[in-house]
C-alpha positions, 0 to 999 in steps of 0.5 A: 553471439558469435555472427555478431562478433563476426560482424564487428570484424568485419565492420573495424576491418573495413573502416582501418582500409577506410581511413587507409585509403583517405590518408587518415594513418596519422600514427607515427611511423608512417607521418616519418616516411611521409615528411622524409626526403621531399616530404608531401607537397601542395598546389598552391598561389603564393598571396605575399610576404609580411614583416609582422612585430611580434611571433604570434596571435591571431589577430597577428595573423589575421590582421596582416593575411586583409593587407595583402588580401588588398595589395593583391587586390589591387594587382589584380586590377592591374592586371597581375596574378598571384604567383603559382607555387609548389609549397612541401611539408618535409623534416626540412622545413617549408619549403616555397618553389615557382611553378614554372620554372622549379626554383626553389623560391624560399625555405623556412626550417620548422623551428624558425616557424613560430605560428601558425593561422588558418585564413577566417574568411577564405577556407582555401586560405592560410599563413604561418609567422617565421623568423628569429627574435624582432624579424619576423615575417607573415607568408600568405598562402592560397592552397589550390584544395581546402587548406586544413590538410596543409593545416594538419600535415605542419601541425604533425610534422610540428608535434614529431 
């Protein structure tokens, strides 16, 4: 019996080490450290920003995403590209920096963000609705990797 118990302890210990390696530790203390200061930075491209009529809604976000992607497709046919950005998520909110110049392009405080939506047609794209009452904007972003970690970080930030 003691061998079986030792084996279970060893498996649990290695599982904990694996979860730390992959960044899966989502304890409150770890998340606070993660979002302090500059926060977490992701490489991405700005699809676009669109004025929207409401603060939330999946259909509203998907419609806006498709509209912005259509605008980008038209621009691409003229030889234009999406703006390369760095997206930072911290207690200060979401900041969008131009990749080339490092200049701050947009800053949306946490309390201004009312809805986050994942693009159902592209696993690397997501967007969020921000702004004050009567003046809402949908910001569409395409990440360099899958958008899921960014969405999870935003969810964790709102839960702190």
